[in-house]
KEKE-3310 file (N, C-alpha, C; in steps of 0.2 Angstrom, whole numbers, plus 5000, padded with zeros to 4 digits):
npx = (5603:5607:5620:5622:5617:5625:5638:5636:5633:5645:5653:5647:5649:5663:5666:5661:5671:5681:5685:5677:5686:5698:5715:5718:5707:5701:5693:5693:5704:5717:5717:5703:5698:5685:5682:5671:5662:5653:5637:5637:5651:5653:5645:5651:5664:5660:5655:5666:5674:5666:5666:5680:5681:5672:5679:5691:5687:5679:5687:5697:5688:5681:5692:5694:5682:5683:5694:5688:5688:5683:5674:5671:5682:5690:5682:5680:5680:5689:5702:5711:5728:5739:5753:5766:5779:5794:5804:5820:5836:5843:5858:5861:5848:5847:5858:5854:5842:5847:5856:5850:5849:5862:5868:5861:5867:5880:5880:5875:5886:5896:5892:5893:5907:5911)
npy = (5849:5832:5821:5811:5816:5827:5822:5815:5826:5833:5823:5823:5836:5836:5826:5832:5841:5835:5827:5813:5803:5806:5804:5809:5808:5805:5795:5783:5769:5759:5747:5745:5740:5731:5715:5709:5695:5687:5679:5669:5666:5662:5651:5643:5641:5634:5622:5617:5615:5605:5595:5591:5586:5575:5568:5565:5557:5547:5541:5531:5522:5518:5512:5501:5494:5492:5483:5472:5470:5469:5482:5485:5482:5494:5504:5503:5509:5511:5512:5497:5492:5482:5471:5473:5466:5474:5478:5473:5483:5490:5494:5497:5502:5514:5521:5523:5531:5542:5548:5559:5569:5571:5575:5587:5594:5594:5601:5614:5617:5618:5628:5639:5640:5644)
npz = (5562:5560:5566:5557:5545:5544:5541:5529:5521:5522:5515:5502:5498:5498:5489:5477:5474:5467:5452:5444:5439:5444:5449:5462:5470:5486:5490:5483:5479:5474:5481:5483:5472:5464:5458:5447:5443:5430:5430:5421:5420:5433:5434:5424:5430:5442:5436:5430:5441:5448:5438:5439:5452:5451:5441:5448:5458:5452:5442:5448:5453:5441:5434:5442:5440:5426:5427:5432:5446:5463:5471:5484:5494:5492:5495:5509:5526:5540:5529:5525:5525:5516:5518:5507:5498:5495:5481:5477:5479:5464:5457:5444:5439:5447:5443:5429:5431:5437:5428:5420:5429:5433:5421:5419:5430:5426:5414:5418:5427:5417:5409:5419:5420:5407)
capx = (5606:5609:5627:5623:5616:5631:5644:5634:5633:5652:5655:5645:5653:5670:5666:5660:5677:5685:5682:5676:5692:5704:5719:5718:5701:5702:5688:5695:5711:5718:5715:5696:5695:5681:5682:5665:5661:5646:5634:5639:5657:5653:5642:5656:5669:5657:5654:5673:5676:5662:5669:5686:5680:5669:5684:5696:5683:5676:5692:5699:5683:5680:5698:5693:5676:5686:5698:5683:5690:5678:5674:5670:5688:5693:5677:5680:5683:5695:5706:5716:5734:5742:5760:5769:5786:5798:5809:5827:5839:5847:5863:5860:5842:5849:5863:5850:5838:5851:5859:5848:5851:5870:5869:5859:5872:5886:5878:5875:5893:5900:5889:5896:5914:5912)
capy = (5844:5827:5819:5807:5821:5831:5818:5814:5833:5834:5818:5825:5842:5834:5823:5837:5845:5830:5823:5805:5798:5809:5799:5812:5807:5802:5790:5777:5767:5753:5742:5745:5738:5725:5711:5706:5689:5687:5673:5663:5664:5658:5644:5639:5639:5629:5616:5615:5612:5599:5590:5589:5582:5569:5564:5563:5552:5542:5538:5525:5517:5516:5508:5495:5491:5489:5477:5467:5469:5471:5489:5485:5483:5500:5509:5502:5514:5514:5508:5492:5491:5475:5471:5472:5465:5478:5475:5474:5489:5489:5500:5499:5506:5520:5525:5525:5536:5548:5551:5565:5574:5572:5578:5594:5597:5595:5607:5620:5618:5620:5635:5643:5640:5647)
capz = (5558:5564:5565:5550:5539:5543:5538:5522:5518:5521:5510:5496:5497:5497:5483:5472:5472:5463:5446:5446:5437:5446:5454:5468:5474:5492:5491:5479:5479:5470:5485:5484:5466:5465:5452:5446:5439:5428:5431:5416:5421:5439:5433:5421:5435:5446:5432:5429:5448:5449:5434:5441:5458:5448:5438:5453:5462:5448:5438:5451:5453:5434:5433:5446:5437:5420:5428:5435:5453:5468:5473:5492:5498:5491:5498:5516:5530:5538:5524:5528:5521:5516:5517:5500:5498:5491:5476:5479:5476:5459:5456:5437:5439:5450:5438:5423:5433:5439:5423:5418:5434:5433:5415:5420:5434:5422:5409:5422:5429:5411:5408:5423:5418:5400)
cpx = (5608:5616:5627:5622:5622:5637:5642:5634:5641:5655:5653:5648:5660:5671:5665:5666:5682:5682:5682:5682:5698:5708:5720:5712:5702:5698:5689:5702:5711:5716:5707:5693:5691:5681:5675:5665:5654:5644:5636:5646:5657:5650:5647:5662:5666:5657:5661:5675:5673:5665:5675:5685:5677:5675:5689:5693:5681:5682:5695:5694:5681:5686:5696:5687:5679:5690:5694:5686:5684:5679:5674:5677:5691:5688:5677:5683:5683:5698:5711:5722:5736:5749:5762:5776:5789:5803:5816:5830:5844:5851:5862:5854:5844:5853:5859:5846:5841:5855:5857:5849:5858:5871:5867:5864:5878:5885:5878:5882:5897:5898:5892:5903:5915:5908)
cpy = (5838:5825:5815:5812:5825:5828:5817:5820:5834:5829:5821:5831:5841:5831:5827:5841:5841:5828:5816:5801:5801:5804:5802:5811:5803:5796:5783:5776:5761:5747:5740:5742:5731:5722:5708:5700:5688:5680:5667:5661:5660:5651:5640:5636:5634:5622:5613:5611:5605:5593:5587:5585:5575:5565:5561:5557:5546:5538:5531:5520:5514:5511:5501:5491:5488:5483:5471:5465:5472:5478:5490:5486:5490:5506:5508:5507:5511:5510:5503:5492:5484:5476:5469:5472:5470:5475:5477:5480:5487:5495:5502:5504:5513:5524:5527:5531:5542:5551:5558:5571:5576:5576:5586:5597:5599:5601:5613:5622:5621:5627:5640:5645:5644:5653)
cpz = (5562:5562:5558:5544:5538:5539:5531:5518:5517:5516:5503:5494:5495:5490:5477:5470:5468:5457:5448:5444:5439:5450:5461:5472:5480:5493:5487:5480:5475:5474:5485:5477:5467:5458:5452:5441:5437:5430:5427:5418:5428:5438:5429:5426:5440:5443:5431:5436:5449:5444:5436:5447:5456:5445:5443:5457:5458:5444:5441:5451:5446:5432:5436:5442:5430:5421:5431:5442:5457:5470:5481:5496:5497:5494:5506:5520:5537:5534:5528:5523:5521:5515:5510:5501:5493:5486:5479:5476:5470:5457:5448:5436:5442:5446:5432:5425:5435:5434:5420:5423:5434:5426:5415:5424:5430:5417:5413:5424:5423:5409:5412:5422:5412:5400)
residu = (MET:SER:PRO:THR:SER:LYS:SER:SER:ALA:ARG:PHE:SER:SER:ARG:LYS:SER:ARG:TYR:SER:ALA:GLY:SER:PRO:ASN:THR:PRO:PHE:THR:SER:SER:ALA:GLU:THR:VAL:VAL:THR:ILE:SER:THR:SER:GLN:GLY:ALA:ARG:ALA:GLY:ALA:THR:LEU:LEU:LEU:GLY:VAL:VAL:LEU:VAL:CYS:ALA:ALA:PRO:LEU:ALA:GLY:LEU:ALA:LEU:ALA:HIS:ARG:PRO:LEU:ALA:PRO:PHE:LEU:ALA:PHE:PRO:PRO:ARG:THR:ALA:TYR:VAL:PRO:HIS:ALA:GLY:PHE:HIS:TRP:LEU:ALA:TRP:VAL:LEU:PHE:SER:LEU:PRO:ALA:PHE:ALA:ALA:ILE:ALA:ALA:PHE:ALA:TRP:ALA:LEU:ARG:HIS)
# end
């Protein structure tokens, strides 16, 4: 008997001692679980991914076309940046934008005390 036939004979004799669905079967484990995806699910996932890529790439270009702006500067490589003067700091805007955060912190602190 060759070594390969010996091991296969040993495997088949061991396997016959256990029932197929037994949790004590040494040849199956939860780590060996295989998830199968049907062809229609795979095609649907691929189509969804392709649609997402198209939307991410095409939406900015469609916005430029609708605004009647040229596409060439936005498709140039390497991209060139232009200096943009920043707006000044406004304390009132900072206070208004930070109010929700301060309110959440105050509510949390109040809940901890009571």
